[in-house]
N, C-alpha and C positions, 0 to 999 in steps of 0.2 A: 403664624401659618394657619390658615383655616383647615379644620379637620372634620370630616364627616363621621359622626358617631353612630354606631349601630350596635344592636344587641344580638348575640348569638341566638339562633332559633332553637338550640338544644336546651331542653329543660334543665335548669340548675347550672347552665354553663355561664362563665363570666362574660361580661360585656367587653367588647374590644373596639377601640377606635383606631383607625388607620387611614393613611392618605399618602398616595405617591406624590413625589415632588421631583422636579427637574434639578439636577446638580451638575455643575460644570467644574472643570479642573484647570485653573489658569496656569498651574505649573507645567502643564504639558507644552506650553510655549517654550519652556526651557529645553525640553527634550527634542521637539521637532521644529521649533522656530516658526510655527505657523498655527493658524486656527485649524478647524476641521478635525478636532479631537473627538473622542467618543463621549457621548452623554448617556447617562443611564438613569433609570428610575430608582430612587431611594424609597425604601418601605419603612413606615413608622407604625409600630403596633403598641397600643397602650391597653393592657388587659386589666379589667376592673373586677373586684370581688363583689360579694353580695351587698356590701355597704357602699358600693360605688367608689372604693378607694383603689388606687393603682397597686397591683400586686406583681406585675411583670411588664417591663418596658423594653423595647428594642427599636433601634433605627439603624439600618444597614443597607449596603449595596451588594448585589451578587449577580453573577451570570454563570452559564454552564457551557463547557465545550464538550461535545458528544461525538463519538465515532460510531457509525451505524452501518449495517450491511444493506446494500441496495438489491433491487430485483435482479440485477445482472451479476450478483455475487461479488461486486466491488465493495470497497469501504469508503465512506465519505465522512468528512468532518463538518459539523454544523454548530452554530452558536444559538443558544436559547437564552433570551433576555426576559426579564420581568416585564409583563404587560401592564397597562394602566388599570385593568379590571382585576385587581387583587382582592381576594376574600380571605377570611380568617377563621373559618369554622373549626372548632375543636380545641382552641387554645385553653389551657388550664393554669390556674394560679399555682397549685401545688402547696404542700405543707410538710410537716416533719415526717410524715409517713408516705406521702405521694409526691412523685416527681412533677415539676412544673413542665408544661409543654407549650412551645411556641409553634404554631402551625399556620401556613399560608397556602392558598391555592391560586393559580393564575393560568392564563392562556386557555388552550384547548385540552383540559384534563391533566395539567401538570400540578404537582404539589411538593411542598418542602416543609420539614419540621425538625425541631431539635428539642430534646428533653433535658432538663436541668435537675441535678441532684444536689443535696446539701448535707453538711455536717453541722456540728454545733458552732463552727466558726467560719466556714467557707461554703461557697457554691461553685459549680462548674458545669459546663456542657458535658453530656454523656454520649448520646448517639444522635447522628444526623440521618434522617431518612429522606431520600429524594426519589420521587416518582415522575417519570416522563412518559408521554403518550405518543407513540409513533404514528397514530392516526391523524396527528396534526400535520397535514400536508404542507402547510406553509413552512414548517421547520424540517420535516422529513418527507420530501416530495415523492420519493421512490423507495421507501423503506420496505425491506423484504419481510421483516417481522412486524406484524401489526398488533397494537394493543399497548397496555401499560407495562413498563419495566421499572422495578424498584431497586434502588441501591441503598445499602445501609453501611455507614462508615463511622468509626469511632471519632468523636470530636477531640481536637487537640487543644482546646481551650484550657488555659492554666487555672488552678484554683484561685478564686477571688474572695476577698474578705467580705463577709455579710455586711450589707448596707453600703458597700462600695459599688460604683458603676464601672463596668469593664469597657475600655476604649481601645480600639486598634485601627489607626488610619492606614497603616501599611497593608499590602496585599497578602492574603493567606490562601493557600491552595490545599485542596483535599482531592487526591486522585484515587479512584477505585474502578476497577474493571475498565469500561470504555468512557468514563465520565471524569472530567476535571471540574470541580466546583471552585469558583473564585469569589472571594469575599474581600471587601475593603470598606473603609469609613464605618466601622462597626461600633455601635454604642448599645450596651445591653446591661440590664440588671434584673436578675431573677430574685424571687422571694423578697420583694420590696417591703420594708417595715414601716408601719404606720402610714402607708399610702404616699410616702414622700421619697422621691428619687434622691439617692445619695449624692452629696456634693464632692466627695472624695473619689478620685479616679484611680483605678488600677490599670496601668498600661501594659499592653502586650510586649513581649521581648523585642519585637522588631521596631517598636516605637521608642524604646529606651535607648538613649545615647550610650555608646560604648567608648572605652578609652582608645581603641584603635579605630581610626576613621575608615568608613566604607570606601573601598576603591571604586571610583567611578568608571563607567565604560570607556574604552579607548575611543577617542573622538578625533577625527581628522582635523588638522589645522587648515583653514580656508583663507586664502589670500586673494586680494583683488589688485588689478593693475593700477598704478598711480596715475591720476589724471592731471597732475601738475607738471610743469616743465622744469622746475627747479630740481637740482640734484638732491635726492633724498639722503637723509642721514644714514650711515651704515647700520644695518639691522642684521640680526641673526636669522638665517634661513629657517623656516618652519620644519620641524622634524617630521618626516613622513610616518604614517601609521604602519606599524610592523604587521607582517602576516600573522594570522591567528595561530595559536597553539593547536596542534592536532589532538583531538579527543578520541578515545577508544570506548565505544559503546556496544552493548549487547543486550539481547532479550532472551528469556528462557520460556520454554513451554514445559511445565513440570520441572524436571531436573535436567532437561536437555536444552542446550543453546540452539535457538532457532533463527537468530539474526545477528550479524556482525557488521559493525560500521566503524571505520576509522576516517575521520574528516576534520579539517579545520574550517570553521564557519565565520564569515564576516558579513554583517548586515549593512546595506547601503540604503539609508533613508533620505530621500530627496524631497524637501519642501522648498522654503525660501533659501535654505542653506543645506549643503550636503552634510551628512552625518554618518560616519563609519563606526560600527559597534562590533568589536570582536567578542565572540562567544567564548567564555572561559570554561574549558572542560573540567577544571577543578571544582567549579561550583555548579556544574550541570548534571542533572539526573536524567536517566533514560527510562521511558515507559513505552507501552504500545501493545500490539497484538500480532501474533503470527497465524497464518492460515495456509491452505494449500494453494490458493490462487491470489490471495491478497495479504499484504503485511503492512503494518503501520508502525513507524518509529516516531515517538514524541519526546522532544528534548526540552527541558525546563532549566534555564540558566538563572539560578539564584532568584527566582520569582520576579524576574524583570523581562525575560524574553521566552516565549513559547514558540517552538518550531515543530511542525508535524510533516513527516514524509510518508506518502502512501505509494506502495509498489504493487503492481499487478502482473499477472502472467498472461501471455498471448500465444496463440498457435501460429507458427511460421511455416509449418508443413504438417503432413499427417503424422510424422514421427518426432518432430522437434518443437520445442517451446522456448520462448524467451521471457525474461522478466524485464521490466522497465519502470522508471519513475513516472508516475501519472499525476500526482497532486502534491502541492506544498502549501501549508497553511502557516501564517506568521501572526502572532499576537504580541504586541509591545505593551509594556507596563512602565509607568513612572515609578522608579524605586524610591523617589523622594516622598511621595504621598500615596502611593498605591493606586493611582488613577489608571484606568484601563483605556487603551486606544483600540479602536475598532480593528478587528483582525482582517488581514488581506489573504486571499486564497486564489490559487490558480490550479485548476483541475484538468488542464489541457496539455500537460507535458507529455513528451515521448522521448525521454532521455535516459542515459545510463543503462542501456539495454545490453544484455548478455544472455547466452544460452543457460537454461535452467540447469543447475548443478555446477555452474562456474560462478566466479565473482567478477565484478567490474572495478577497474582501477583507472584513475586519472590523477596524476600528481600535479599536473599543471593547473593553473587557475581556470575555473569555469564560472559562468554567471547564469543564475536563474532569475528570470523576470517574474516576480510574483504579482506585482501591480505596477501602475504608472509611477508610484512613488517608493516602492520597496523592491530591492534586489537582494539576492544572497550570492556571495562569492564563496566558492568552495576551493579548498587546497588539500593536496595529499589525500584524495578520496580513494577509499577502498571499501566496497560495499557488497554484501551478500545477504539478501533478505529471505532466501529460501534454501532448503536442503543443505544446511550446515552439518558437516560431519566432524565429530571429535573436537568440537570447539575451535576449528581451524578454518581459515579461508581456503576455498578450492582454487584451482588454476584460474588466473585472472585474464580477462580480456581487456586489453589496454585501449584507451581512447587514442584517436589519431594523433593528438598533440603529443602524446608520450611515445608514439611508435618510432622505431629506428628508421622507418621509411619516410618520416616526416620531412627530411631534407630533400626528398625527391620532388616535392610539390613545386618549389620554385624552379627546379631544373625542368620539370615537365611543362610548366607555363612558359619558360624561356624557349624551349624547343618548339612549342606550338606557335609562339609569336614569330620565331625565325622561319618556320615552315610557311606561315601566312605571308611574310614579307617576300619569300622566294616565289610563292605562287602569284602574288601581285606583280612582281617583276617580270615573270615569264609571260603573264597575260599582257603586260605592257609591250614586250618585245614582239609578241604575235600580232598585236594590234598595229604596230608600226610597220611590220613587214607587209601586212595586207594593204596598208595605205600606200606604200611605195609601189606595189604591184598594180594598183589602180591607176596611178599616174603614168606608168609606162604604157599601159594599154591605150591611153588617150594619145 
């Protein structure tokens, strides 16, 4: 691969070579059964010391999911990807007394860096610093807060033996405040000795096979009608996908619970073949943010599925307010190799509405259309995103499907049809009577 080499303008700073490349993930066909998967820029950085020998090397992919406040005091989810114009100012080789630093800058004022520390035997990542610029209108078109925002988070990288290269193909997540950082296909070695990248790999835990096999997502069995006229051999009917297990999720603001959600979630991904994925609450973590007029619940199912729900408050009268579901964001990842699929988003919902201070309940199945190819089916839903008191749900407003009056709908329709038939019959009789009167006059 051809790489453009350039030297840092900082006096005494090491030279760095880097070049973005396009990478595709063919195993996504296994998950979706189609092309149209997400492609991302990989970044390669080769930091040189004063003798022009490699001292720090990295090749990785990353993207950022960010929740930000808009001018209308709503909250939106956006995705920040690496652009092609990546720079590398400030990267440092490091030594026994100074940490190594890998730093990149990209897009309209965004930057990311990680520093590495070492012992006599190992090295590891220490802190990750991510700065994003909400003045970038392409990513944050209506951000209320303008300027740069910096997030600092402790790196979870395990200690690596010196002169070994760290490799992690699986996806890793770091969540802090309103930002989720996603990394995959990572190769890195800090404190490179004698300018030679190590040939021995230290794999992350997610890449290391375990004795217990990973449970794959629940997938619907898809059958097609036979096109032959001969009697087919007896076969076992495909087992239908079971409804998902109901998860119990909550968010806290300080020591106080501010959001409660009980729901079973099932994703329906439609490409060439339908695929049903049940979200497993036992492997799903909840994150998000609470506010007076906006609340966001983000669910992460075992680093394979990310689902974000945004709730807002609206005025229905001078004295009454209601909350409702406004936006849903879905990001799918291939758990086999950590490849990321482009996330789908729908910010035009007006569902699950209830008066502020109450909760919304719907035990029957509901469907949310996120995009042309992605749906979410909900089961046993009970949600309260605002004004939670004593960690308990308030009085619930039930959906029509759960209502005891639901049986009246077919009765009302039948009565309306019966009334229409009677009205047509009466009109017919009146018409015949007028016709006979006309004939008698002649």
